[in-house]
C-alpha positions in Angstrom: -13.3 5.8 65.7 -15.0 6.8 68.9 -18.1 8.7 68.8 -18.8 7.7 65.0 -22.0 6.7 63.2 -22.0 3.5 61.2 -22.1 5.3 57.9 -19.5 7.8 58.5 -17.6 4.8 59.8 -18.6 3.1 56.3 -17.1 5.9 54.0 -13.9 6.4 56.2 -12.8 3.0 55.8 -13.5 3.0 52.0 -11.4 6.0 52.0 -8.6 4.6 53.9 -8.7 1.1 52.5 -9.3 1.9 48.9 -8.5 5.5 48.7 -11.5 6.4 46.8 -14.1 8.7 48.1 -17.8 7.5 47.8 -21.4 7.9 48.2 -24.0 5.2 49.8 -26.2 3.7 47.0 -28.7 1.0 48.6 -27.9 -1.2 51.8 -26.7 -4.6 50.6 -26.7 -6.9 53.7 -24.5 -8.2 56.7 -22.1 -11.1 57.3 -20.5 -12.1 60.3 -18.0 -14.6 61.2 -15.8 -15.9 64.4 -12.3 -14.4 65.0 -9.8 -16.3 66.3 -10.1 -14.6 69.8 -13.4 -15.9 70.2 -15.2 -12.8 69.4 -17.3 -12.2 66.3 -17.1 -10.1 63.4 -20.0 -8.5 61.8 -19.8 -6.5 58.8 -22.4 -4.4 56.8 -22.4 -3.6 53.3 -23.4 -1.0 51.0 -23.4 -0.7 47.1 -21.4 2.2 46.8 -21.1 4.9 43.7 -17.4 6.1 43.2 -17.0 9.6 43.2 -14.6 11.1 40.4 -11.0 11.6 41.2 -8.1 9.4 41.3 -7.5 6.9 43.7 -4.8 7.7 46.4 -4.7 3.8 47.7 -1.2 2.4 49.0 -0.7 -1.2 50.0 -0.8 -1.4 53.7 -1.1 -3.7 56.8 -4.9 -4.8 55.6 -4.7 -4.5 52.3 -1.9 -5.6 49.6 -3.8 -4.6 46.2 -7.1 -3.5 44.9 -8.8 -5.1 42.1 -12.1 -4.0 40.4 -13.8 -7.1 39.1 -16.9 -8.3 37.8 -19.1 -10.2 40.5 -18.3 -13.5 38.7 -14.7 -13.3 39.0 -14.9 -11.4 42.5 -16.6 -14.8 43.7 -13.7 -16.9 42.8 -11.4 -14.8 44.9 -13.4 -14.2 48.4 -12.3 -16.3 51.0 -15.3 -16.7 53.1 -18.7 -18.5 52.1 -20.8 -15.9 53.7 -19.2 -13.2 51.5 -19.7 -15.1 48.4 -23.3 -15.7 49.3 -23.8 -11.9 49.9 -22.0 -11.2 46.9 -24.2 -13.5 44.4 -27.4 -12.4 45.9 -26.5 -8.5 45.3 -25.1 -9.4 41.5 -28.6 -10.7 40.3 
């Protein structure tokens, strides 16, 4: 959203997309990949600690469902090589 700092954006996106509140852990890295429109998407990742409370997740236009998986299982479900590489690097 306009005027947000990167950290504020990350926490808001987690709340909006996963329906949970979280706190920052260490920075995990970045990925980037081309979009259809000829632009590049850059994504920043952090380890996060979920705060207590129920999830308010509801399926939406970006996310159909949320699954909490061990890294080895999550790697099998990721669609972008750069995301698999990032998860492998952070799961060790």
